[in-house]
Backbone and ligand atoms as CSV (ligand in chain L), in Angstrom:
chain,resi,resn,atom,element,x,y,z
A,1,MET,N,N,8.373,10.389,51.941
A,1,MET,CA,C,9.632,9.764,52.322
A,1,MET,C,C,10.710,10.835,52.484
A,2,ALA,N,N,11.449,10.759,53.564
A,2,ALA,CA,C,12.538,11.710,53.792
A,2,ALA,C,C,13.715,11.381,52.875
A,3,LYS,N,N,14.394,12.422,52.455
A,3,LYS,CA,C,15.596,12.224,51.641
A,3,LYS,C,C,16.636,11.473,52.470
A,4,PRO,N,N,17.231,10.397,51.907
A,4,PRO,CA,C,18.216,9.646,52.689
A,4,PRO,C,C,19.497,10.465,52.900
A,5,GLU,N,N,20.172,10.171,54.009
A,5,GLU,CA,C,21.462,10.827,54.271
A,5,GLU,C,C,22.498,10.392,53.245
A,6,LYS,N,N,22.456,9.111,52.920
A,6,LYS,CA,C,23.376,8.571,51.913
A,6,LYS,C,C,22.628,7.522,51.100
A,7,HIS,N,N,23.055,7.400,49.859
A,7,HIS,CA,C,22.405,6.473,48.937
A,7,HIS,C,C,23.473,5.510,48.415
A,8,VAL,N,N,23.249,4.231,48.642
A,8,VAL,CA,C,24.213,3.190,48.273
A,8,VAL,C,C,23.703,2.462,47.043
A,9,PHE,N,N,24.510,2.473,45.998
A,9,PHE,CA,C,24.196,1.751,44.764
A,9,PHE,C,C,25.195,0.604,44.614
A,10,VAL,N,N,24.683,-0.595,44.436
A,10,VAL,CA,C,25.538,-1.764,44.243
A,10,VAL,C,C,25.297,-2.293,42.836
A,11,CYS,N,N,26.359,-2.369,42.053
A,11,CYS,CA,C,26.226,-2.878,40.688
A,11,CYS,C,C,25.987,-4.390,40.724
A,12,THR,N,N,24.942,-4.810,40.018
A,12,THR,CA,C,24.643,-6.239,39.868
A,12,THR,C,C,24.506,-6.579,38.386
A,13,HIS,N,N,25.164,-5.783,37.564
A,13,HIS,CA,C,25.064,-5.963,36.114
A,13,HIS,C,C,25.602,-7.341,35.698
A,14,THR,N,N,24.959,-7.901,34.682
A,14,THR,CA,C,25.327,-9.232,34.190
A,14,THR,C,C,25.774,-9.147,32.735
A,15,ARG,N,N,26.792,-9.933,32.392
A,15,ARG,CA,C,27.225,-10.083,30.994
A,15,ARG,C,C,27.381,-11.573,30.705
A,16,PRO,N,N,27.441,-11.930,29.419
A,16,PRO,CA,C,27.717,-13.332,29.102
A,16,PRO,C,C,29.044,-13.770,29.718
A,17,SER,N,N,29.141,-15.028,30.062
A,17,SER,CA,C,30.310,-15.530,30.790
A,17,SER,C,C,31.612,-15.406,29.998
A,18,ASP,N,N,31.513,-15.291,28.658
A,18,ASP,CA,C,32.734,-15.173,27.855
A,18,ASP,C,C,33.132,-13.717,27.576
A,19,ASP,N,N,32.422,-12.763,28.171
A,19,ASP,CA,C,32.765,-11.357,27.956
A,19,ASP,C,C,34.053,-11.042,28.717
A,20,PRO,N,N,35.058,-10.456,28.048
A,20,PRO,CA,C,36.347,-10.212,28.711
A,20,PRO,C,C,36.278,-9.243,29.892
A,21,LYS,N,N,35.291,-8.368,29.917
A,21,LYS,CA,C,35.200,-7.432,31.044
A,21,LYS,C,C,34.638,-8.084,32.302
A,22,GLY,N,N,33.976,-9.222,32.129
A,22,GLY,CA,C,33.313,-9.822,33.276
A,22,GLY,C,C,32.164,-8.945,33.732
A,23,SER,N,N,31.694,-9.153,34.932
A,23,SER,CA,C,30.588,-8.336,35.445
A,23,SER,C,C,30.557,-8.397,36.962
A,24,CYS,N,N,29.919,-7.402,37.538
A,24,CYS,CA,C,29.766,-7.397,38.992
A,24,CYS,C,C,28.861,-8.533,39.446
A,25,SER,N,N,27.930,-8.923,38.625
A,25,SER,CA,C,27.086,-10.062,38.982
A,25,SER,C,C,27.943,-11.312,39.151
A,26,ALA,N,N,28.793,-11.590,38.175
A,26,ALA,CA,C,29.638,-12.787,38.242
A,26,ALA,C,C,30.642,-12.711,39.390
A,27,ARG,N,N,31.010,-11.486,39.787
A,27,ARG,CA,C,32.001,-11.325,40.864
A,27,ARG,C,C,31.369,-11.242,42.253
A,28,GLY,N,N,30.051,-11.350,42.314
A,28,GLY,CA,C,29.427,-11.420,43.641
A,28,GLY,C,C,28.688,-10.172,44.078
A,29,GLY,N,N,28.089,-9.447,43.135
A,29,GLY,CA,C,27.350,-8.229,43.499
A,29,GLY,C,C,26.139,-8.490,44.391
A,30,GLN,N,N,25.389,-9.541,44.083
A,30,GLN,CA,C,24.160,-9.767,44.860
A,30,GLN,C,C,24.441,-10.072,46.336
A,31,PRO,N,N,25.438,-10.895,46.660
A,31,PRO,CA,C,25.733,-11.082,48.088
A,31,PRO,C,C,26.112,-9.786,48.806
A,32,VAL,N,N,26.692,-8.836,48.075
A,32,VAL,CA,C,27.002,-7.542,48.681
A,32,VAL,C,C,25.706,-6.773,48.958
A,33,VAL,N,N,24.779,-6.808,48.007
A,33,VAL,CA,C,23.460,-6.192,48.234
A,33,VAL,C,C,22.814,-6.807,49.478
A,34,ASP,N,N,22.848,-8.128,49.541
A,34,ASP,CA,C,22.218,-8.824,50.669
A,34,ASP,C,C,22.874,-8.445,51.995
A,35,ALA,N,N,24.181,-8.259,51.976
A,35,ALA,CA,C,24.881,-7.878,53.209
A,35,ALA,C,C,24.468,-6.477,53.664
A,36,PHE,N,N,24.376,-5.530,52.728
A,36,PHE,CA,C,23.902,-4.183,53.096
A,36,PHE,C,C,22.470,-4.255,53.614
A,37,ALA,N,N,21.617,-4.982,52.905
A,37,ALA,CA,C,20.207,-5.050,53.307
A,37,ALA,C,C,20.076,-5.682,54.695
A,38,GLY,N,N,20.817,-6.738,54.933
A,38,GLY,CA,C,20.755,-7.393,56.233
A,38,GLY,C,C,21.230,-6.487,57.358
A,39,ALA,N,N,22.301,-5.760,57.091
A,39,ALA,CA,C,22.828,-4.854,58.117
A,39,ALA,C,C,21.880,-3.679,58.349
A,40,PHE,N,N,21.309,-3.133,57.286
A,40,PHE,CA,C,20.353,-2.028,57.456
A,40,PHE,C,C,19.155,-2.502,58.279
A,41,GLU,N,N,18.716,-3.723,58.014
A,41,GLU,CA,C,17.566,-4.262,58.736
A,41,GLU,C,C,17.899,-4.485,60.213
A,42,SER,N,N,18.995,-5.187,60.446
A,42,SER,CA,C,19.308,-5.554,61.834
A,42,SER,C,C,19.695,-4.345,62.680
A,43,ARG,N,N,20.199,-3.317,62.040
A,43,ARG,CA,C,20.639,-2.139,62.799
A,43,ARG,C,C,19.645,-0.983,62.722
A,44,GLY,N,N,18.508,-1.214,62.069
A,44,GLY,CA,C,17.481,-0.167,62.010
A,44,GLY,C,C,17.925,1.064,61.240
A,45,LEU,N,N,18.632,0.843,60.121
A,45,LEU,CA,C,19.201,1.972,59.366
A,45,LEU,C,C,18.408,2.351,58.116
A,46,TRP,N,N,17.325,1.648,57.835
A,46,TRP,CA,C,16.592,1.953,56.597
A,46,TRP,C,C,16.065,3.386,56.570
A,47,GLY,N,N,15.792,3.957,57.699
A,47,GLY,CA,C,15.260,5.317,57.721
A,47,GLY,C,C,16.304,6.370,57.386
A,48,ARG,N,N,17.567,5.993,57.454
A,48,ARG,CA,C,18.638,6.967,57.187
A,48,ARG,C,C,19.274,6.781,55.821
A,49,PHE,N,N,19.344,5.526,55.366
A,49,PHE,CA,C,20.088,5.224,54.141
A,49,PHE,C,C,19.211,4.482,53.146
A,50,LYS,N,N,19.495,4.682,51.863
A,50,LYS,CA,C,18.756,4.013,50.793
A,50,LYS,C,C,19.725,3.098,50.065
A,51,LEU,N,N,19.216,1.944,49.661
A,51,LEU,CA,C,20.014,0.939,48.959
A,51,LEU,C,C,19.321,0.570,47.663
A,52,ASN,N,N,20.077,0.621,46.568
A,52,ASN,CA,C,19.543,0.197,45.272
A,52,ASN,C,C,20.568,-0.623,44.516
A,53,THR,N,N,20.081,-1.593,43.751
A,53,THR,CA,C,20.950,-2.239,42.786
A,53,THR,C,C,21.088,-1.301,41.597
A,54,ALA,N,N,22.138,-1.494,40.816
A,54,ALA,CA,C,22.387,-0.615,39.679
A,54,ALA,C,C,23.001,-1.413,38.539
A,55,SER,N,N,22.919,-0.840,37.363
A,55,SER,CA,C,23.596,-1.420,36.216
A,55,SER,C,C,25.034,-0.902,36.182
A,56,CYS,N,N,25.730,-1.212,35.121
A,56,CYS,CA,C,27.178,-0.988,35.029
A,56,CYS,C,C,27.594,0.474,35.229
A,57,PHE,N,N,28.624,0.691,36.062
A,57,PHE,CA,C,29.230,2.019,36.242
A,57,PHE,C,C,30.404,2.223,35.294
A,58,GLY,N,N,30.817,1.159,34.579
A,58,GLY,CA,C,31.968,1.245,33.684
A,58,GLY,C,C,33.280,0.869,34.342
A,59,THR,N,N,33.223,0.384,35.556
A,59,THR,CA,C,34.445,0.029,36.291
A,59,THR,C,C,34.408,-1.459,36.640
A,60,CYS,N,N,34.128,-2.264,35.650
A,60,CYS,CA,C,33.755,-3.663,35.843
A,60,CYS,C,C,34.883,-4.575,36.308
A,61,GLU,N,N,36.101,-4.318,35.825
A,61,GLU,CA,C,37.173,-5.291,36.024
A,61,GLU,C,C,37.461,-5.580,37.483
A,62,GLN,N,N,37.165,-4.623,38.366
A,62,GLN,CA,C,37.432,-4.844,39.782
A,62,GLN,C,C,36.156,-4.789,40.605
A,63,GLY,N,N,35.076,-5.302,40.019
A,63,GLY,CA,C,33.827,-5.364,40.759
A,63,GLY,C,C,33.878,-6.428,41.828
A,64,PRO,N,N,32.858,-6.539,42.630
A,64,PRO,CA,C,31.658,-5.724,42.626
A,64,PRO,C,C,31.941,-4.261,43.005
A,65,SER,N,N,31.265,-3.369,42.290
A,65,SER,CA,C,31.418,-1.932,42.499
A,65,SER,C,C,30.257,-1.413,43.343
A,66,VAL,N,N,30.600,-0.544,44.294
A,66,VAL,CA,C,29.600,0.082,45.173
A,66,VAL,C,C,29.840,1.583,45.126
A,67,LEU,N,N,28.781,2.334,44.834
A,67,LEU,CA,C,28.894,3.787,44.699
A,67,LEU,C,C,28.034,4.429,45.782
A,68,VAL,N,N,28.621,5.358,46.540
A,68,VAL,CA,C,27.902,5.997,47.638
A,68,VAL,C,C,27.774,7.493,47.359
A,69,TYR,N,N,26.524,7.969,47.364
A,69,TYR,CA,C,26.234,9.388,47.210
A,69,TYR,C,C,25.665,9.928,48.512
A,70,PRO,N,N,25.828,11.216,48.814
A,70,PRO,CA,C,26.138,12.287,47.875
A,70,PRO,C,C,27.626,12.471,47.553
A,71,GLU,N,N,28.531,11.731,48.185
A,71,GLU,CA,C,29.953,11.992,47.959
A,71,GLU,C,C,30.461,11.494,46.615
A,72,GLY,N,N,29.782,10.508,46.027
A,72,GLY,CA,C,30.269,9.933,44.775
A,72,GLY,C,C,31.512,9.084,44.978
A,73,VAL,N,N,31.600,8.411,46.105
A,73,VAL,CA,C,32.743,7.547,46.404
A,73,VAL,C,C,32.485,6.166,45.814
A,74,LEU,N,N,33.477,5.672,45.063
A,74,LEU,CA,C,33.357,4.352,44.446
A,74,LEU,C,C,34.251,3.362,45.177
A,75,TYR,N,N,33.641,2.266,45.613
A,75,TYR,CA,C,34.382,1.156,46.220
A,75,TYR,C,C,34.469,0.025,45.223
A,76,GLN,N,N,35.609,-0.655,45.224
A,76,GLN,CA,C,35.845,-1.735,44.266
A,76,GLN,C,C,36.158,-3.043,44.973
A,77,SER,N,N,35.895,-4.143,44.280
A,77,SER,CA,C,36.169,-5.497,44.793
A,77,SER,C,C,35.574,-5.692,46.186
A,78,VAL,N,N,34.368,-5.178,46.349
A,78,VAL,CA,C,33.722,-5.237,47.664
A,78,VAL,C,C,33.210,-6.657,47.926
A,79,LYS,N,N,33.518,-7.129,49.111
A,79,LYS,CA,C,33.044,-8.438,49.568
A,79,LYS,C,C,31.986,-8.218,50.648
A,80,PRO,N,N,31.127,-9.203,50.863
A,80,PRO,CA,C,30.140,-9.034,51.943
A,80,PRO,C,C,30.798,-8.677,53.279
A,81,GLY,N,N,31.977,-9.201,53.519
A,81,GLY,CA,C,32.681,-8.901,54.768
A,81,GLY,C,C,33.174,-7.469,54.875
A,82,ASP,N,N,33.167,-6.719,53.770
A,82,ASP,CA,C,33.589,-5.310,53.797
A,82,ASP,C,C,32.434,-4.370,54.152
A,83,VAL,N,N,31.228,-4.891,54.091
A,83,VAL,CA,C,30.054,-4.023,54.225
A,83,VAL,C,C,29.998,-3.346,55.597
A,84,ALA,N,N,30.286,-4.093,56.651
A,84,ALA,CA,C,30.257,-3.486,57.990
A,84,ALA,C,C,31.268,-2.352,58.098
A,85,THR,N,N,32.408,-2.507,57.456
A,85,THR,CA,C,33.436,-1.458,57.489
A,85,THR,C,C,32.942,-0.200,56.773
A,86,ILE,N,N,32.275,-0.371,55.633
A,86,ILE,CA,C,31.738,0.787,54.900
A,86,ILE,C,C,30.628,1.460,55.705
A,87,ILE,N,N,29.790,0.667,56.322
A,87,ILE,CA,C,28.708,1.249,57.130
A,87,ILE,C,C,29.279,2.024,58.311
A,88,GLU,N,N,30.194,1.409,59.036
A,88,GLU,CA,C,30.754,2.080,60.219
A,88,GLU,C,C,31.561,3.315,59.840
A,89,GLY,N,N,32.458,3.121,58.871
A,89,GLY,CA,C,33.379,4.204,58.544
A,89,GLY,C,C,32.747,5.324,57.752
A,90,HIS,N,N,32.023,4.976,56.720
A,90,HIS,CA,C,31.516,5.984,55.801
A,90,HIS,C,C,30.082,6.414,56.123
A,91,LEU,N,N,29.165,5.451,56.130
A,91,LEU,CA,C,27.759,5.832,56.282
A,91,LEU,C,C,27.492,6.441,57.656
A,92,LEU,N,N,28.003,5.829,58.701
A,92,LEU,CA,C,27.764,6.346,60.050
A,92,LEU,C,C,28.861,7.297,60.494
A,93,GLY,N,N,30.099,6.994,60.094
A,93,GLY,CA,C,31.227,7.800,60.568
A,93,GLY,C,C,31.559,9.007,59.709
A,94,GLY,N,N,31.047,9.021,58.472
A,94,GLY,CA,C,31.290,10.173,57.605
A,94,GLY,C,C,32.653,10.202,56.939
A,95,GLU,N,N,33.444,9.146,57.120
A,95,GLU,CA,C,34.782,9.106,56.517
A,95,GLU,C,C,34.844,7.949,55.523
A,96,PRO,N,N,34.938,8.223,54.218
A,96,PRO,CA,C,35.066,7.143,53.253
A,96,PRO,C,C,36.232,6.212,53.606
A,97,VAL,N,N,36.053,4.939,53.333
A,97,VAL,CA,C,37.044,3.916,53.675
A,97,VAL,C,C,38.087,3.860,52.556
A,98,GLU,N,N,39.206,4.504,52.801
A,98,GLU,CA,C,40.218,4.670,51.758
A,98,GLU,C,C,40.718,3.342,51.195
A,99,ALA,N,N,40.899,2.361,52.039
A,99,ALA,CA,C,41.476,1.073,51.613
A,99,ALA,C,C,40.604,0.352,50.592
A,100,LEU,N,N,39.320,0.661,50.540
A,100,LEU,CA,C,38.414,-0.030,49.612
A,100,LEU,C,C,38.051,0.814,48.397
A,101,GLN,N,N,38.526,2.061,48.364
A,101,GLN,CA,C,38.144,2.953,47.269
A,101,GLN,C,C,38.870,2.625,45.969
A,102,ALA,N,N,38.204,2.910,44.862
A,102,ALA,CA,C,38.829,2.776,43.544
A,102,ALA,C,C,40.005,3.749,43.436
A,103,ALA,N,N,41.002,3.342,42.677
A,103,ALA,CA,C,42.158,4.210,42.454
A,103,ALA,C,C,41.728,5.476,41.709
A,104,LYS,N,N,42.476,6.551,41.919
A,104,LYS,CA,C,42.159,7.837,41.288
A,104,LYS,C,C,42.156,7.718,39.750
A,105,GLU,N,N,42.988,6.818,39.207
A,105,GLU,CA,C,43.015,6.654,37.754
A,105,GLU,C,C,41.727,6.021,37.249
A,106,VAL,N,N,41.040,5.321,38.114
A,106,VAL,CA,C,39.794,4.645,37.748
A,106,VAL,C,C,38.597,5.564,37.979
A,107,TRP,N,N,38.610,6.281,39.103
A,107,TRP,CA,C,37.449,7.095,39.510
A,107,TRP,C,C,37.973,8.300,40.265
A,108,GLY,N,N,38.427,9.290,39.513
A,108,GLY,CA,C,38.966,10.422,40.246
A,108,GLY,C,C,39.196,11.647,39.462
L,1,LIG,S1,S,29.518,-4.619,35.586
L,1,LIG,FE1,FE,29.566,-3.543,37.483
L,1,LIG,S2,S,30.671,-1.747,37.011
L,1,LIG,FE2,FE,30.465,-2.745,35.098
């Protein structure tokens, strides 16, 4: 297998519903995974990019969290509708999508 150009990790971590931090699972992590997978499939991008679910990154309050390597860019509060923007801007365009990135105080 060739090394992917970029590796997308989507947090799908789960916590009990009464946990004050909440979780990316409760905030919709799996639909974000599904949106990336669907777009990679329909656009023939699996050969360039790798997608994995992940456990907690520690930035739970504004999940779902998406981490893209090799840059180490963290996106927060990602919705399925944001996925095309991340793919176009960052994965294909090489420019991280500033409007969706975690604040520097959170990940910087
Ligand atoms: S639960 Fe997703 S970052 Fe913590």
